[in-house]
C-alpha positions as CSV (number, residue, x, y, z in Angstrom):
1,M,140.4,59.9,273.8
2,R,140.4,59.9,270.1
3,V,142.7,62.6,269.6
4,K,145.4,60.7,271.8
5,R,145.2,57.7,269.6
6,S,145.4,59.7,266.1
7,L,148.5,61.4,267.4
8,P,151.2,58.4,266.7
9,V,149.6,57.9,263.4
10,F,149.9,61.6,262.4
11,L,153.5,61.9,263.7
12,A,154.2,58.5,262.0
13,F,152.7,60.2,258.5
14,C,155.2,63.1,259.1
15,V,158.3,61.3,259.5
16,V,157.4,59.2,256.3
17,L,156.5,62.5,254.5
18,G,159.7,64.2,255.5
19,M,161.7,61.1,254.0
20,V,160.1,61.0,250.7
21,L,159.6,64.8,249.8
22,P,163.6,65.6,249.5
23,I,163.6,62.7,246.9
24,F,160.9,64.2,244.8
25,F,162.1,67.7,245.0
26,G,165.9,66.5,243.6
27,Q,167.6,67.6,247.3
28,V,168.9,63.8,247.5
29,R,171.5,62.7,245.3
30,R,173.9,59.6,245.0
31,V,177.5,60.4,245.9
32,T,178.7,58.3,243.0
33,E,177.8,56.8,239.9
34,P,176.0,53.4,240.5
35,E,177.7,50.8,238.6
36,G,175.9,49.8,235.4
37,E,174.1,53.2,235.3
38,T,175.0,56.4,233.5
39,V,174.4,59.9,235.5
40,V,172.9,62.8,233.3
41,Y,173.5,66.2,234.4
42,I,171.8,69.1,233.1
43,Q,173.1,72.8,233.6
44,A,172.3,76.4,232.5
45,T,174.6,79.4,232.0
46,R,173.7,82.9,231.4
47,Q,176.1,85.1,229.5
48,G,178.6,82.3,230.5
49,M,177.8,82.4,234.3
50,A,176.3,79.5,236.0
51,W,172.5,80.0,236.1
52,S,169.9,77.9,238.4
53,G,166.1,77.9,237.9
54,R,162.9,77.0,235.9
55,L,163.9,75.3,232.5
56,A,161.8,72.7,230.8
57,F,163.7,70.3,228.9
58,R,163.2,66.7,227.6
59,L,166.0,64.3,227.6
60,N,165.7,61.9,224.5
61,G,167.4,58.4,224.1
62,V,167.3,55.3,225.6
63,Q,165.1,56.4,228.6
64,Q,162.8,59.5,227.9
65,W,163.0,62.1,230.7
66,T,161.5,65.5,231.5
67,G,162.5,68.3,233.8
68,S,161.4,71.9,234.7
69,M,164.7,73.1,236.9
70,V,168.2,73.4,236.4
71,P,171.0,72.1,237.6
72,Y,169.2,68.6,237.5
73,E,170.5,65.3,237.8
74,V,169.1,61.9,236.6
75,I,170.3,58.3,236.3
76,V,169.5,56.3,233.4
77,R,170.6,53.2,231.5
78,P,173.4,53.6,229.2
79,G,173.1,54.8,226.0
80,V,172.8,57.8,223.4
81,Y,171.0,60.9,224.8
82,S,170.4,64.1,223.5
83,L,168.7,67.4,225.2
84,N,165.8,69.5,224.0
85,V,164.9,72.6,225.6
86,T,161.3,73.4,225.4
87,G,160.8,76.7,227.5
88,G,161.8,78.8,230.5
89,G,165.5,80.1,231.2
90,P,166.6,83.4,232.7
91,A,164.5,86.4,232.1
92,G,165.4,88.6,229.2
93,T,167.6,86.0,227.4
94,K,167.3,83.8,224.3
95,L,168.7,80.1,224.1
96,V,171.8,80.2,222.0
97,S,172.8,76.7,222.2
98,V,173.1,73.4,224.0
99,V,176.3,72.1,224.3
100,P,177.4,69.7,223.1
101,V,175.4,69.6,220.1
102,G,173.6,66.5,219.1
103,S,173.9,63.5,221.2
104,Q,176.4,62.0,223.6
105,L,177.0,58.4,224.6
106,G,176.8,57.6,228.0
107,H,178.7,54.8,229.2
108,A,177.9,52.5,232.5
109,G,179.7,54.3,235.7
110,E,180.0,57.7,233.9
111,T,178.5,61.1,234.1
112,I,177.3,63.1,230.8
113,T,176.9,66.6,231.1
114,F,174.4,69.2,228.8
115,T,174.7,72.7,229.1
116,A,171.9,75.1,227.9
117,E,173.6,78.4,227.2
118,F,171.5,81.8,227.2
119,A,172.6,85.1,226.1
120,V,170.9,88.7,226.1
121,P,169.8,89.2,222.4
């Protein structure tokens, strides 16, 4: 009888886990920028072509944020932000630059984009 009573608890756990995991892995995104917040989009290119994969970075500014995969999107408070790449990237390449150089001002309801550019040395 104990197995029958624990089955509903197990099923409820699975449903909750199924709803929460996509949020943690960045698979769920908002359709539009929320009012009063800024969306920061981080991407990478290899030889000018879009690239996705492991890239360690730190977003500095009004809020601090770290990530390990690109493309990446985070919702933050409006303000000035800069991106610092700390590791990773396409195999056999070297980080050439982060565009734009320096900082970007993110206004409420806007999206700002940083691109880490990699090239073969």
